[in-house]
C-alpha positions as CSV (number, residue, x, y, z in Angstrom):
1,M,115.5,110.6,76.7
2,K,114.5,113.0,79.4
3,N,110.8,112.1,79.9
4,L,110.2,111.3,83.6
5,G,106.8,109.8,82.8
6,V,108.5,107.0,80.8
7,Y,110.9,106.2,83.6
8,M,108.1,106.1,86.2
9,A,106.0,103.9,83.9
10,I,108.9,101.5,83.4
11,F,109.6,101.4,87.2
12,F,106.0,100.5,88.0
13,L,106.0,97.9,85.2
14,I,109.0,96.2,86.7
15,Y,107.6,96.6,90.2
16,S,104.2,95.1,89.3
17,G,105.8,92.3,87.3
18,V,107.8,91.3,90.4
19,M,104.8,91.5,92.7
20,F,102.7,89.5,90.2
21,W,105.4,86.8,90.0
22,E,105.7,86.6,93.7
23,S,101.9,86.5,94.2
24,L,101.8,83.3,92.0
25,S,103.7,81.5,94.7
26,M,100.9,82.1,97.2
27,D,97.6,80.2,97.3
28,Y,94.9,81.9,95.2
29,Y,92.1,80.2,97.0
30,S,92.0,78.4,100.4
31,E,89.4,76.1,102.0
32,Y,87.8,79.2,103.7
33,G,87.6,81.4,100.7
34,P,90.1,83.8,99.0
35,G,93.7,83.0,99.8
36,P,96.6,85.2,100.4
37,G,97.5,85.4,96.8
38,L,94.2,86.8,95.5
39,L,94.7,90.5,96.4
40,P,98.4,90.8,95.4
41,L,97.7,89.1,92.1
42,W,94.8,91.3,91.1
43,V,96.4,94.6,92.4
44,S,99.7,93.9,90.7
45,G,97.9,93.0,87.5
46,L,95.9,96.2,87.7
47,I,99.1,98.2,88.3
48,F,100.7,96.5,85.3
49,V,97.8,97.4,83.0
50,L,97.7,101.0,84.2
51,S,101.5,101.3,83.8
52,V,101.3,100.1,80.2
53,A,98.6,102.7,79.6
54,Y,100.6,105.4,81.2
55,L,103.7,104.4,79.2
56,V,101.7,104.8,76.0
57,M,100.3,108.1,77.2
58,S,103.7,109.4,78.2
59,F,105.1,108.9,74.7
60,K,102.1,110.8,73.2
61,K,101.8,113.6,75.6
62,E,104.1,116.4,76.6
63,I,107.5,115.6,78.2
64,I,107.8,115.8,81.9
65,L,111.3,116.8,83.0
66,L,112.8,115.9,86.3
67,T,113.9,119.5,86.8
68,N,110.2,120.6,86.5
69,V,109.1,118.1,89.2
70,L,111.7,118.6,91.9
71,P,111.4,121.7,94.1
72,K,113.9,124.5,94.0
73,G,115.7,126.4,96.6
74,E,114.5,125.9,100.2
75,G,112.1,123.2,99.2
76,F,114.9,121.2,97.6
77,I,116.9,121.5,100.8
78,N,113.9,120.3,102.8
79,V,113.6,117.2,100.6
80,V,117.4,116.5,101.0
81,V,117.2,116.9,104.8
82,C,114.2,114.5,105.0
83,M,115.8,111.9,102.8
84,G,119.2,112.2,104.6
85,S,117.6,111.9,108.1
86,L,115.7,108.8,106.9
87,V,119.0,107.2,105.9
88,L,120.7,108.4,109.1
89,F,117.8,106.8,111.1
90,M,118.3,103.5,109.3
91,V,122.0,103.6,110.1
92,L,121.7,104.7,113.7
93,V,118.9,102.5,115.0
94,P,120.8,99.1,115.0
95,F,123.6,100.7,117.0
96,T,121.9,103.2,119.3
97,G,118.4,101.7,119.6
98,F,115.1,103.2,118.7
99,L,114.9,105.9,121.3
100,I,118.2,107.6,120.6
101,G,118.0,107.1,116.8
102,S,114.6,108.6,116.6
103,T,115.5,111.5,118.9
104,V,118.5,112.4,116.7
105,T,116.4,112.0,113.5
106,L,113.5,114.1,114.8
107,F,116.0,116.7,116.1
108,I,117.4,117.1,112.6
109,L,114.0,117.5,111.1
110,F,112.7,119.9,113.8
111,W,116.0,122.0,113.9
112,R,115.2,123.8,110.7
113,G,111.9,125.2,111.9
114,Y,112.3,125.6,115.7
115,K,114.9,126.8,118.1
116,W,117.4,124.2,119.1
117,Y,116.2,123.7,122.7
118,L,112.5,123.4,121.5
119,S,113.6,120.9,118.8
120,L,115.5,118.8,121.3
121,G,112.6,118.8,123.8
122,L,110.0,118.0,121.1
123,S,112.1,115.2,119.5
124,A,112.9,113.6,122.9
125,S,109.3,113.8,124.0
126,I,107.9,112.4,120.8
127,A,110.5,109.6,120.6
128,F,109.8,108.6,124.2
129,I,106.0,108.6,123.7
130,I,106.3,106.5,120.6
131,F,108.7,104.1,122.4
132,W,106.4,103.9,125.4
133,V,103.2,103.3,123.4
134,F,104.7,100.7,121.0
135,G,107.4,99.1,123.2
136,V,105.7,99.1,126.6
137,M,101.9,99.3,126.0
138,L,101.5,97.4,122.7
139,Q,104.6,95.2,123.3
140,V,105.9,95.6,119.8
141,P,109.6,94.6,119.8
142,L,111.6,97.7,119.0
143,P,115.4,97.8,118.5
144,V,117.1,98.7,121.8
145,N,120.7,99.4,122.8
146,E,122.6,97.7,125.7
147,L,120.8,99.8,128.2
148,G,117.4,98.6,127.0
149,W,116.3,101.8,125.4
């Protein structure tokens, strides 16, 4: 079976089922009005119903192949670089901190489109600005290294 629509419908069925089950553990209604379980319950129920409808439609309609959905050539390389840099960011940040991890990740993303010195300058500047806005001004706790950055 090579129909991507079927696999996506099954994925969203499982996802919405888990979210529906988890939303049952929250209060549906509180003393002040709707509780924290109201929105997840209804949204996951709606996603479940739409997933069932899409599953039925994907059996009746034309087959969507994965090879037709994924980009080819340069576009595929861009997708792989983006996904790889995301994984690298998740691996680097606990050890190097947010500033260095995001600089390296942004450098990898910018390197394909800009010269290396411009990529390095942009990535360091953007990482520092984000670190300053969220870490200093908004006081959001970001992962840091032993040096505090």
